[in-house]
TIVO-2410 file (N, C-alpha, C; in nm, 3 decimals):
# residues 171
REC num residu      c1      c2      c3 atome chaine
REC   1      M  -6.348   1.400   2.875     N      A
REC   1      M  -6.209   1.428   2.871    CA      A
REC   1      M  -6.263   1.578   2.959     C      A
REC   2      N  -6.127   1.643   3.057     N      A
REC   2      N  -6.171   1.671   3.205    CA      A
REC   2      N  -6.069   1.818   3.073     C      A
REC   3      A  -6.200   1.945   3.143     N      A
REC   3      A  -6.158   2.030   3.116    CA      A
REC   3      A  -6.021   2.140   3.171     C      A
REC   4      I  -5.952   2.144   3.075     N      A
REC   4      I  -5.802   2.219   3.145    CA      A
REC   4      I  -5.858   2.314   3.268     C      A
REC   5      L  -5.935   2.456   3.223     N      A
REC   5      L  -5.955   2.577   3.335    CA      A
REC   5      L  -6.113   2.506   3.408     C      A
REC   6      S  -6.140   2.555   3.477     N      A
REC   6      S  -6.204   2.533   3.588    CA      A
REC   6      S  -6.276   2.685   3.561     C      A
REC   7      F  -6.347   2.699   3.618     N      A
REC   7      F  -6.501   2.812   3.641    CA      A
REC   7      F  -6.386   2.908   3.741     C      A
REC   8      E  -6.421   2.845   3.840     N      A
REC   8      E  -6.297   2.906   3.938    CA      A
REC   8      E  -6.171   2.993   3.950     C      A
REC   9      T  -6.125   2.892   3.816     N      A
REC   9      T  -6.016   3.011   3.751    CA      A
REC   9      T  -6.049   3.114   3.673     C      A
REC  10      Q  -6.077   3.059   3.591     N      A
REC  10      Q  -6.105   3.147   3.543    CA      A
REC  10      Q  -6.222   3.291   3.571     C      A
REC  11      Q  -6.306   3.273   3.680     N      A
REC  11      Q  -6.306   3.370   3.768    CA      A
REC  11      Q  -6.190   3.473   3.803     C      A
REC  12      T  -6.072   3.422   3.847     N      A
REC  12      T  -5.968   3.443   3.946    CA      A
REC  12      T  -5.875   3.558   3.789     C      A
REC  13      I  -5.850   3.543   3.671     N      A
REC  13      I  -5.773   3.570   3.630    CA      A
REC  13      I  -5.968   3.701   3.460     C      A
REC  14      K  -6.038   3.604   3.389     N      A
REC  14      K  -6.109   3.688   3.345    CA      A
REC  14      K  -6.258   3.611   3.348     C      A
REC  15      P  -6.270   3.719   3.493     N      A
REC  15      P  -6.413   3.664   3.516    CA      A
REC  15      P  -6.560   3.654   3.427     C      A
REC  16      V  -6.690   3.607   3.464     N      A
REC  16      V  -6.759   3.592   3.363    CA      A
REC  16      V  -6.870   3.596   3.520     C      A
REC  17      S  -6.966   3.655   3.381     N      A
REC  17      S  -7.102   3.609   3.549    CA      A
REC  17      S  -7.119   3.499   3.567     C      A
REC  18      I  -7.173   3.503   3.699     N      A
REC  18      I  -7.196   3.376   3.798    CA      A
REC  18      I  -7.336   3.321   3.744     C      A
REC  19      N  -7.425   3.379   3.701     N      A
REC  19      N  -7.580   3.335   3.626    CA      A
REC  19      N  -7.502   3.292   3.526     C      A
REC  20      N  -7.440   3.295   3.453     N      A
REC  20      N  -7.342   3.171   3.324    CA      A
REC  20      N  -7.278   3.032   3.333     C      A
REC  21      K  -7.295   3.030   3.394     N      A
REC  21      K  -7.227   2.872   3.500    CA      A
REC  21      K  -7.270   2.774   3.415     C      A
REC  22      S  -7.368   2.746   3.459     N      A
REC  22      S  -7.473   2.629   3.346    CA      A
REC  22      S  -7.390   2.663   3.191     C      A
REC  23      R  -7.335   2.719   3.127     N      A
REC  23      R  -7.308   2.777   3.032    CA      A
REC  23      R  -7.178   2.769   3.021     C      A
REC  24      Y  -7.058   2.738   3.126     N      A
REC  24      Y  -6.953   2.787   3.121    CA      A
REC  24      Y  -6.860   2.661   3.061     C      A
REC  25      E  -6.964   2.565   3.104     N      A
REC  25      E  -6.870   2.450   3.108    CA      A
REC  25      E  -6.861   2.356   2.887     C      A
REC  26      Q  -7.018   2.403   2.869     N      A
REC  26      Q  -6.980   2.390   2.713    CA      A
REC  26      Q  -6.899   2.443   2.652     C      A
REC  27      L  -6.856   2.594   2.712     N      A
REC  27      L  -6.806   2.707   2.617    CA      A
REC  27      L  -6.650   2.651   2.665     C      A
REC  28      I  -6.615   2.665   2.781     N      A
REC  28      I  -6.471   2.561   2.809    CA      A
REC  28      I  -6.451   2.444   2.693     C      A
REC  29      K  -6.483   2.392   2.702     N      A
REC  29      K  -6.505   2.262   2.617    CA      A
REC  29      K  -6.525   2.265   2.483     C      A
REC  30      E  -6.545   2.343   2.419     N      A
REC  30      E  -6.589   2.487   2.228    CA      A
REC  30      E  -6.432   2.526   2.242     C      A
REC  31      V  -6.401   2.579   2.333     N      A
REC  31      V  -6.247   2.629   2.349    CA      A
REC  31      V  -6.153   2.555   2.331     C      A
REC  32      E  -6.168   2.519   2.417     N      A
REC  32      E  -6.042   2.416   2.414    CA      A
REC  32      E  -5.984   2.298   2.316     C      A
REC  33      S  -6.167   2.221   2.244     N      A
REC  33      S  -6.129   2.138   2.146    CA      A
REC  33      S  -6.072   2.235   2.044     C      A
REC  34      L  -6.121   2.319   2.035     N      A
REC  34      L  -6.122   2.435   1.925    CA      A
REC  34      L  -5.969   2.446   1.830     C      A
REC  35      E  -6.002   2.602   1.966     N      A
REC  35      E  -5.832   2.634   1.969    CA      A
REC  35      E  -5.701   2.633   2.062     C      A
REC  36      I  -5.741   2.552   2.167     N      A
REC  36      I  -5.610   2.520   2.243    CA      A
REC  36      I  -5.513   2.396   2.195     C      A
REC  37      D  -5.653   2.284   2.109     N      A
REC  37      D  -5.543   2.146   2.037    CA      A
REC  37      D  -5.557   2.228   1.913     C      A
REC  38      K  -5.530   2.319   1.853     N      A
REC  38      K  -5.525   2.362   1.798    CA      A
REC  38      K  -5.381   2.393   1.813     C      A
REC  39      L  -5.333   2.519   1.903     N      A
REC  39      L  -5.195   2.572   1.930    CA      A
REC  39      L  -5.145   2.448   2.008     C      A
REC  40      L  -5.159   2.364   2.030     N      A
REC  40      L  -5.099   2.308   2.100    CA      A
REC  40      L  -5.086   2.148   2.030     C      A
REC  41      G  -5.167   2.139   1.936     N      A
REC  41      G  -5.152   1.934   1.908    CA      A
REC  41      G  -5.210   1.859   1.992     C      A
REC  42      S  -5.280   1.841   1.959     N      A
REC  42      S  -5.395   1.733   1.961    CA      A
REC  42      S  -5.314   1.596   2.101     C      A
REC  43      A  -5.201   1.517   2.086     N      A
REC  43      A  -5.163   1.488   2.141    CA      A
REC  43      A  -5.105   1.554   2.312     C      A
REC  44      F  -5.116   1.683   2.296     N      A
REC  44      F  -4.974   1.734   2.369    CA      A
REC  44      F  -5.054   1.782   2.505     C      A
REC  45      Y  -5.257   1.766   2.368     N      A
REC  45      Y  -5.315   1.929   2.473    CA      A
REC  45      Y  -5.434   1.765   2.545     C      A
REC  46      Q  -5.387   1.666   2.464     N      A
REC  46      Q  -5.468   1.538   2.589    CA      A
REC  46      Q  -5.384   1.523   2.659     C      A
REC  47      D  -5.310   1.525   2.700     N      A
REC  47      D  -5.170   1.428   2.770    CA      A
REC  47      D  -5.214   1.574   2.892     C      A
REC  48      I  -5.258   1.703   2.826     N      A
REC  48      I  -5.223   1.794   2.986    CA      A
REC  48      I  -5.395   1.780   3.074     C      A
REC  49      C  -5.505   1.761   2.984     N      A
REC  49      C  -5.586   1.747   3.048    CA      A
REC  49      C  -5.624   1.642   3.129     C      A
REC  50      K  -5.558   1.535   3.091     N      A
REC  50      K  -5.540   1.416   3.161    CA      A
REC  50      K  -5.413   1.409   3.259     C      A
REC  51      N  -5.309   1.476   3.282     N      A
REC  51      N  -5.247   1.535   3.389    CA      A
REC  51      N  -5.171   1.628   3.376     C      A
REC  52      P  -5.306   1.705   3.472     N      A
REC  52      P  -5.272   1.841   3.511    CA      A
REC  52      P  -5.192   1.888   3.558     C      A
REC  53      N  -5.069   1.780   3.662     N      A
REC  53      N  -5.010   1.832   3.820    CA      A
REC  53      N  -4.895   1.792   3.777     C      A
REC  54      N  -4.860   1.688   3.569     N      A
REC  54      N  -4.712   1.718   3.548    CA      A
REC  54      N  -4.672   1.815   3.404     C      A
REC  55      Y  -4.809   1.910   3.459     N      A
REC  55      Y  -4.816   2.025   3.362    CA      A
REC  55      Y  -4.798   2.224   3.447     C      A
REC  56      T  -4.790   2.204   3.569     N      A
REC  56      T  -4.830   2.256   3.640    CA      A
REC  56      T  -4.741   2.451   3.646     C      A
REC  57      D  -4.567   2.450   3.543     N      A
REC  57      D  -4.539   2.567   3.446    CA      A
REC  57      D  -4.643   2.602   3.382     C      A
REC  58      L  -4.649   2.539   3.293     N      A
REC  58      L  -4.701   2.584   3.198    CA      A
REC  58      L  -4.832   2.636   3.178     C      A
REC  59      L  -4.924   2.569   3.276     N      A
REC  59      L  -5.069   2.581   3.335    CA      A
REC  59      L  -5.068   2.725   3.406     C      A
REC  60      N  -5.011   2.739   3.509     N      A
REC  60      N  -4.892   2.854   3.571    CA      A
REC  60      N  -4.946   2.958   3.555     C      A
REC  61      G  -4.796   2.942   3.457     N      A
REC  61      G  -4.687   3.040   3.427    CA      A
REC  61      G  -4.554   3.050   3.498     C      A
REC  62      C  -4.477   3.086   3.514     N      A
REC  62      C  -4.300   3.088   3.574    CA      A
REC  62      C  -4.227   3.189   3.449     C      A
REC  63      S  -4.109   3.193   3.553     N      A
REC  63      S  -4.079   3.217   3.491    CA      A
REC  63      S  -3.881   3.128   3.427     C      A
REC  64      F  -3.911   3.183   3.293     N      A
REC  64      F  -3.763   3.160   3.172    CA      A
REC  64      F  -3.641   3.188   3.114     C      A
REC  65      V  -3.554   3.181   3.115     N      A
REC  65      V  -3.437   3.215   3.035    CA      A
REC  65      V  -3.470   3.249   2.889     C      A
REC  66      D  -3.459   3.316   2.855     N      A
REC  66      D  -3.531   3.301   2.645    CA      A
REC  66      D  -3.381   3.271   2.644     C      A
REC  67      C  -3.386   3.313   2.518     N      A
REC  67      C  -3.244   3.270   2.439    CA      A
REC  67      C  -3.197   3.407   2.367     C      A
REC  68      H  -3.167   3.500   2.433     N      A
REC  68      H  -3.139   3.612   2.470    CA      A
REC  68      H  -3.091   3.589   2.585     C      A
REC  69      G  -3.102   3.562   2.674     N      A
REC  69      G  -3.046   3.557   2.841    CA      A
REC  69      G  -3.141   3.704   2.908     C      A
REC  70      N  -3.267   3.683   2.905     N      A
REC  70      N  -3.339   3.779   2.978    CA      A
REC  70      N  -3.426   3.690   3.075     C      A
REC  71      T  -3.412   3.682   3.158     N      A
REC  71      T  -3.584   3.661   3.188    CA      A
REC  71      T  -3.695   3.731   3.209     C      A
REC  72      V  -3.795   3.602   3.174     N      A
REC  72      V  -3.890   3.662   3.146    CA      A
REC  72      V  -3.995   3.600   3.181     C      A
REC  73      E  -4.107   3.614   3.232     N      A
REC  73      E  -4.202   3.559   3.261    CA      A
REC  73      E  -4.363   3.474   3.110     C      A
REC  74      H  -4.355   3.412   3.190     N      A
REC  74      H  -4.525   3.368   3.078    CA      A
REC  74      H  -4.653   3.395   3.205     C      A
REC  75      L  -4.812   3.413   3.149     N      A
REC  75      L  -4.862   3.393   3.212    CA      A
REC  75      L  -4.891   3.244   3.205     C      A
REC  76      G  -4.901   3.144   3.167     N      A
REC  76      G  -4.955   3.060   3.182    CA      A
REC  76      G  -5.117   3.015   3.043     C      A
REC  77      L  -5.102   2.872   3.038     N      A
REC  77      L  -5.188   2.817   2.973    CA      A
REC  77      L  -5.280   2.899   3.071     C      A
REC  78      N  -5.359   2.835   3.164     N      A
REC  78      N  -5.451   2.929   3.212    CA      A
REC  78      N  -5.449   3.065   3.130     C      A
REC  79      Y  -5.410   3.186   3.185     N      A
REC  79      Y  -5.452   3.305   3.128    CA      A
REC  79      Y  -5.467   3.255   2.963     C      A
REC  80      V  -5.447   3.210   2.910     N      A
REC  80      V  -5.439   3.216   2.757    CA      A
REC  80      V  -5.617   3.171   2.700     C      A
REC  81      I  -5.663   3.072   2.764     N      A
REC  81      I  -5.777   2.953   2.793    CA      A
REC  81      I  -5.900   3.026   2.855     C      A
REC  82      A  -5.859   3.105   2.969     N      A
REC  82      A  -5.915   3.215   3.040    CA      A
REC  82      A  -5.981   3.348   2.929     C      A
REC  83      Y  -5.888   3.437   2.895     N      A
REC  83      Y  -5.970   3.474   2.757    CA      A
REC  83      Y  -6.001   3.442   2.635     C      A
REC  84      L  -5.935   3.361   2.602     N      A
REC  84      L  -6.057   3.248   2.496    CA      A
REC  84      L  -6.172   3.260   2.483     C      A
REC  85      V  -6.176   3.183   2.628     N      A
REC  85      V  -6.316   3.150   2.641    CA      A
REC  85      V  -6.444   3.322   2.675     C      A
REC  86      F  -6.348   3.396   2.721     N      A
REC  86      F  -6.366   3.510   2.754    CA      A
REC  86      F  -6.471   3.559   2.561     C      A
REC  87      D  -6.361   3.583   2.502     N      A
REC  87      D  -6.399   3.615   2.370    CA      A
REC  87      D  -6.501   3.528   2.319     C      A
REC  88      T  -6.583   3.412   2.322     N      A
REC  88      T  -6.689   3.365   2.290    CA      A
REC  88      T  -6.773   3.401   2.372     C      A
REC  89      Y  -6.752   3.398   2.509     N      A
REC  89      Y  -6.857   3.427   2.605    CA      A
REC  89      Y  -6.915   3.581   2.583     C      A
REC  90      V  -6.848   3.652   2.539     N      A
REC  90      V  -6.888   3.773   2.496    CA      A
REC  90      V  -6.978   3.783   2.310     C      A
REC  91      R  -6.906   3.648   2.282     N      A
REC  91      R  -6.968   3.681   2.192    CA      A
REC  91      R  -7.153   3.560   2.175     C      A
REC  92      L  -7.090   3.456   2.269     N      A
REC  92      L  -7.251   3.369   2.296    CA      A
REC  92      L  -7.338   3.486   2.422     C      A
REC  93      S  -7.264   3.546   2.545     N      A
REC  93      S  -7.385   3.615   2.660    CA      A
REC  93      S  -7.549   3.652   2.565     C      A
REC  94      Y  -7.481   3.718   2.476     N      A
REC  94      Y  -7.636   3.693   2.475    CA      A
REC  94      Y  -7.734   3.659   2.379     C      A
REC  95      I  -7.742   3.561   2.318     N      A
REC  95      I  -7.800   3.518   2.215    CA      A
REC  95      I  -7.875   3.346   2.365     C      A
REC  96      T  -7.994   3.389   2.359     N      A
REC  96      T  -8.058   3.258   2.397    CA      A
REC  96      T  -8.103   3.159   2.325     C      A
REC  97      D  -8.132   3.049   2.361     N      A
REC  97      D  -8.116   2.987   2.265    CA      A
REC  97      D  -8.258   2.867   2.374     C      A
REC  98      T  -8.441   2.851   2.275     N      A
REC  98      T  -8.508   2.823   2.321    CA      A
REC  98      T  -8.533   2.717   2.239     C      A
REC  99      F  -8.679   2.657   2.274     N      A
REC  99      F  -8.709   2.484   2.167    CA      A
REC  99      F  -8.747   2.537   2.073     C      A
REC 100      I  -8.793   2.685   1.996     N      A
REC 100      I  -8.848   2.727   1.883    CA      A
REC 100      I  -8.754   2.777   1.809     C      A
REC 101      E  -8.657   2.890   1.833     N      A
REC 101      E  -8.559   2.987   1.781    CA      A
REC 101      E  -8.479   2.984   1.907     C      A
REC 102      F  -8.329   3.125   1.826     N      A
REC 102      F  -8.284   3.173   1.872    CA      A
REC 102      F  -8.304   3.339   1.912     C      A
REC 103      F  -8.290   3.401   2.007     N      A
REC 103      F  -8.371   3.546   2.019    CA      A
REC 103      F  -8.254   3.585   2.114     C      A
REC 104      K  -8.297   3.719   2.136     N      A
REC 104      K  -8.166   3.803   2.230    CA      A
REC 104      K  -8.293   3.899   2.306     C      A
REC 105      K  -8.195   3.865   2.464     N      A
REC 105      K  -8.303   3.929   2.534    CA      A
REC 105      K  -8.357   4.093   2.503     C      A
REC 106      T  -8.397   4.172   2.552     N      A
REC 106      T  -8.369   4.283   2.541    CA      A
REC 106      T  -8.450   4.374   2.711     C      A
REC 107      R  -8.439   4.432   2.713     N      A
REC 107      R  -8.474   4.457   2.838    CA      A
REC 107      R  -8.506   4.622   2.841     C      A
REC 108      P  -8.620   4.694   2.940     N      A
REC 108      P  -8.659   4.830   2.926    CA      A
REC 108      P  -8.550   4.947   2.953     C      A
REC 109      H  -8.483   4.873   3.039     N      A
REC 109      H  -8.383   5.015   3.088    CA      A
REC 109      H  -8.295   4.947   3.079     C      A
REC 110      S  -8.198   4.933   2.931     N      A
REC 110      S  -8.141   4.856   2.887    CA      A
REC 110      S  -8.127   4.839   2.721     C      A
REC 111      E  -7.984   4.838   2.671     N      A
REC 111      E  -7.987   4.865   2.606    CA      A
REC 111      E  -7.847   4.752   2.532     C      A
REC 112      L  -7.820   4.725   2.368     N      A
REC 112      L  -7.744   4.584   2.401    CA      A
REC 112      L  -7.650   4.702   2.242     C      A
REC 113      L  -7.561   4.612   2.350     N      A
REC 113      L  -7.407   4.684   2.301    CA      A
REC 113      L  -7.414   4.652   2.089     C      A
REC 114      N  -7.395   4.792   2.051     N      A
REC 114      N  -7.340   4.772   1.918    CA      A
REC 114      N  -7.279   4.716   1.874     C      A
REC 115      I  -7.271   4.621   1.675     N      A
REC 115      I  -7.206   4.475   1.701    CA      A
REC 115      I  -7.058   4.541   1.764     C      A
REC 116      R  -7.037   4.633   1.625     N      A
REC 116      R  -6.904   4.674   1.627    CA      A
REC 116      R  -6.772   4.705   1.796     C      A
REC 117      Y  -6.888   4.778   1.899     N      A
REC 117      Y  -6.845   4.759   1.997    CA      A
REC 117      Y  -6.838   4.618   2.072     C      A
REC 118      L  -6.820   4.546   2.022     N      A
REC 118      L  -6.912   4.378   2.085    CA      A
REC 118      L  -6.756   4.328   2.003     C      A
REC 119      K  -6.762   4.350   1.896     N      A
REC 119      K  -6.644   4.290   1.787    CA      A
REC 119      K  -6.526   4.338   1.800     C      A
REC 120      N  -6.481   4.491   1.860     N      A
REC 120      N  -6.426   4.545   1.901    CA      A
REC 120      N  -6.343   4.411   2.028     C      A
REC 121      L  -6.472   4.405   2.070     N      A
REC 121      L  -6.411   4.322   2.233    CA      A
REC 121      L  -6.324   4.203   2.273     C      A
REC 122      E  -6.437   4.133   2.175     N      A
REC 122      E  -6.350   4.019   2.088    CA      A
REC 122      E  -6.230   3.999   2.068     C      A
REC 123      T  -6.170   4.136   1.982     N      A
REC 123      T  -6.044   4.175   1.915    CA      A
REC 123      T  -5.954   4.133   2.042     C      A
REC 124      K  -5.954   4.225   2.058     N      A
REC 124      K  -5.874   4.268   2.190    CA      A
REC 124      K  -5.842   4.141   2.292     C      A
REC 125      N  -5.956   4.064   2.304     N      A
REC 125      N  -5.944   4.021   2.414    CA      A
REC 125      N  -5.851   3.822   2.328     C      A
REC 126      R  -5.891   3.827   2.205     N      A
REC 126      R  -5.801   3.715   2.091    CA      A
REC 126      R  -5.651   3.796   2.095     C      A
REC 127      E  -5.615   3.892   2.108     N      A
REC 127      E  -5.492   3.924   2.073    CA      A
REC 127      E  -5.431   3.935   2.226     C      A
REC 128      I  -5.485   3.956   2.305     N      A
REC 128      I  -5.456   3.968   2.469    CA      A
REC 128      I  -5.357   3.806   2.470     C      A
REC 129      A  -5.494   3.669   2.433     N      A
REC 129      A  -5.440   3.586   2.467    CA      A
REC 129      A  -5.354   3.541   2.376     C      A
REC 130      F  -5.417   3.508   2.245     N      A
REC 130      F  -5.229   3.501   2.142    CA      A
REC 130      F  -5.089   3.524   2.161     C      A
REC 131      N  -5.102   3.680   2.219     N      A
REC 131      N  -4.979   3.756   2.257    CA      A
REC 131      N  -4.912   3.668   2.401     C      A
REC 132      A  -4.989   3.655   2.512     N      A
REC 132      A  -4.973   3.555   2.610    CA      A
REC 132      A  -4.926   3.413   2.532     C      A
REC 133      F  -4.985   3.369   2.440     N      A
REC 133      F  -4.950   3.245   2.336    CA      A
REC 133      F  -4.810   3.228   2.325     C      A
REC 134      E  -4.767   3.373   2.265     N      A
REC 134      E  -4.613   3.314   2.189    CA      A
REC 134      E  -4.523   3.372   2.259     C      A
REC 135      L  -4.494   3.372   2.426     N      A
REC 135      L  -4.396   3.362   2.494    CA      A
REC 135      L  -4.439   3.218   2.550     C      A
REC 136      I  -4.534   3.202   2.592     N      A
REC 136      I  -4.558   2.962   2.600    CA      A
REC 136      I  -4.488   2.954   2.506     C      A
REC 137      K  -4.515   2.972   2.364     N      A
REC 137      K  -4.463   2.865   2.298    CA      A
REC 137      K  -4.306   2.881   2.224     C      A
REC 138      K  -4.230   3.058   2.353     N      A
REC 138      K  -4.123   3.038   2.360    CA      A
REC 138      K  -4.075   2.924   2.479     C      A
REC 139      Y  -4.127   2.960   2.523     N      A
REC 139      Y  -4.071   2.858   2.674    CA      A
REC 139      Y  -4.084   2.721   2.639     C      A
REC 140      L  -4.196   2.684   2.552     N      A
REC 140      L  -4.201   2.543   2.512    CA      A
REC 140      L  -4.047   2.493   2.409     C      A
REC 141      D  -4.064   2.547   2.333     N      A
REC 141      D  -3.956   2.559   2.279    CA      A
REC 141      D  -3.818   2.547   2.344     C      A
REC 142      L  -3.840   2.691   2.453     N      A
REC 142      L  -3.684   2.613   2.443    CA      A
REC 142      L  -3.608   2.471   2.602     C      A
REC 143      N  -3.748   2.507   2.624     N      A
REC 143      N  -3.801   2.353   2.712    CA      A
REC 143      N  -3.925   2.225   2.626     C      A
REC 144      S  -3.822   2.238   2.491     N      A
REC 144      S  -3.906   2.075   2.425    CA      A
REC 144      S  -3.825   1.911   2.466     C      A
REC 145      K  -3.695   1.981   2.547     N      A
REC 145      K  -3.693   1.799   2.575    CA      A
REC 145      K  -3.771   1.715   2.716     C      A
REC 146      K  -3.802   1.858   2.787     N      A
REC 146      K  -3.924   1.835   2.917    CA      A
REC 146      K  -4.078   1.811   2.881     C      A
REC 147      Y  -4.119   1.924   2.721     N      A
REC 147      Y  -4.244   1.881   2.717    CA      A
REC 147      Y  -4.210   1.774   2.625     C      A
REC 148      A  -4.179   1.675   2.620     N      A
REC 148      A  -4.211   1.602   2.458    CA      A
REC 148      A  -4.297   1.542   2.369     C      A
REC 149      F  -4.449   1.637   2.418     N      A
REC 149      F  -4.539   1.618   2.304    CA      A
REC 149      F  -4.556   1.726   2.238     C      A
REC 150      W  -4.489   1.841   2.288     N      A
REC 150      W  -4.496   1.963   2.209    CA      A
REC 150      W  -4.397   1.929   2.049     C      A
REC 151      N  -4.533   1.960   2.010     N      A
REC 151      N  -4.461   2.012   1.844    CA      A
REC 151      N  -4.462   2.160   1.742     C      A
REC 152      C  -4.364   2.204   1.764     N      A
REC 152      C  -4.395   2.390   1.761    CA      A
REC 152      C  -4.413   2.376   1.615     C      A
REC 153      N  -4.435   2.336   1.545     N      A
REC 153      N  -4.481   2.282   1.409    CA      A
REC 153      N  -4.652   2.336   1.394     C      A
REC 154      S  -4.683   2.259   1.521     N      A
REC 154      S  -4.868   2.234   1.526    CA      A
REC 154      S  -4.920   2.379   1.641     C      A
REC 155      N  -4.896   2.480   1.624     N      A
REC 155      N  -4.907   2.586   1.685    CA      A
REC 155      N  -5.030   2.661   1.549     C      A
REC 156      K  -5.126   2.657   1.524     N      A
REC 156      K  -5.134   2.711   1.415    CA      A
REC 156      K  -5.296   2.778   1.477     C      A
REC 157      I  -5.303   2.958   1.418     N      A
REC 157      I  -5.391   3.004   1.516    CA      A
REC 157      I  -5.537   3.044   1.410     C      A
REC 158      V  -5.632   2.979   1.482     N      A
REC 158      V  -5.794   3.015   1.422    CA      A
REC 158      V  -5.799   3.089   1.356     C      A
REC 159      N  -5.878   3.097   1.274     N      A
REC 159      N  -5.938   3.226   1.206    CA      A
REC 159      N  -6.014   3.312   1.300     C      A
REC 160      N  -5.959   3.418   1.263     N      A
REC 160      N  -6.098   3.486   1.385    CA      A
REC 160      N  -6.232   3.478   1.334     C      A
REC 161      F  -6.324   3.527   1.380     N      A
REC 161      F  -6.517   3.519   1.419    CA      A
REC 161      F  -6.487   3.644   1.296     C      A
REC 162      K  -6.629   3.615   1.254     N      A
REC 162      K  -6.616   3.683   1.138    CA      A
REC 162      K  -6.809   3.716   1.175     C      A
REC 163      M  -6.759   3.856   1.224     N      A
REC 163      M  -6.992   3.900   1.168    CA      A
REC 163      M  -6.978   3.973   1.122     C      A
REC 164      Y  -7.123   3.970   1.064     N      A
REC 164      Y  -7.160   4.081   0.968    CA      A
REC 164      Y  -7.272   4.076   0.984     C      A
REC 165      G  -7.335   4.235   0.962     N      A
REC 165      G  -7.421   4.330   1.056    CA      A
REC 165      G  -7.583   4.287   0.833     C      A
REC 166      I  -7.710   4.260   0.867     N      A
REC 166      I  -7.831   4.248   0.820    CA      A
REC 166      I  -7.873   4.398   0.838     C      A
REC 167      K  -7.908   4.451   0.662     N      A
REC 167      K  -7.950   4.517   0.615    CA      A
REC 167      K  -8.158   4.471   0.642     C      A
REC 168      N  -8.173   4.591   0.708     N      A
REC 168      N  -8.342   4.610   0.689    CA      A
REC 168      N  -8.388   4.659   0.635     C      A
REC 169      T  -8.453   4.598   0.540     N      A
REC 169      T  -8.556   4.604   0.392    CA      A
REC 169      T  -8.615   4.582   0.414     C      A
REC 170      R  -8.685   4.752   0.326     N      A
REC 170      R  -8.836   4.657   0.353    CA      A
REC 170      R  -8.900   4.728   0.155     C      A
REC 171      R  -9.027   4.615   0.167     N      A
REC 171      R  -9.088   4.663  -0.027    CA      A
REC 171      R  -9.179   4.708   0.026     C      A
***
């Protein structure tokens, strides 16, 4: 199944390092299959993957009149996915997988970010994504006849990722 968001679109919304383009393909598949599938429902998500040209307003954003008569604009599903991918990217960017084990890179003239800073960055990007999805949800609810696969009961937010520090003890 094709991914909804391309690397090029990701770069226009919330850029990731060009050096990690090869890792990006795996990240986008994981984010979409876990989080977007849960937010939209499996049937709707799969139909968007198969027929993205039928969903340009949903993917790229558009203006609509909300239930209070206000004209508002949602930023599009691509925007939500880009921020969720960036959240995952931040979480995994400092980890390298080798045949033997996972490790984190260190360089002589740089320092790894504090785990709290990384967690705050992840949380901020998730909040941005889910805040943008709230408008998309309103758009979908108001246009449910146009989007037959939309089931307003299917939007479950995935639990936040938890990071715990490890204490270094000596014996």
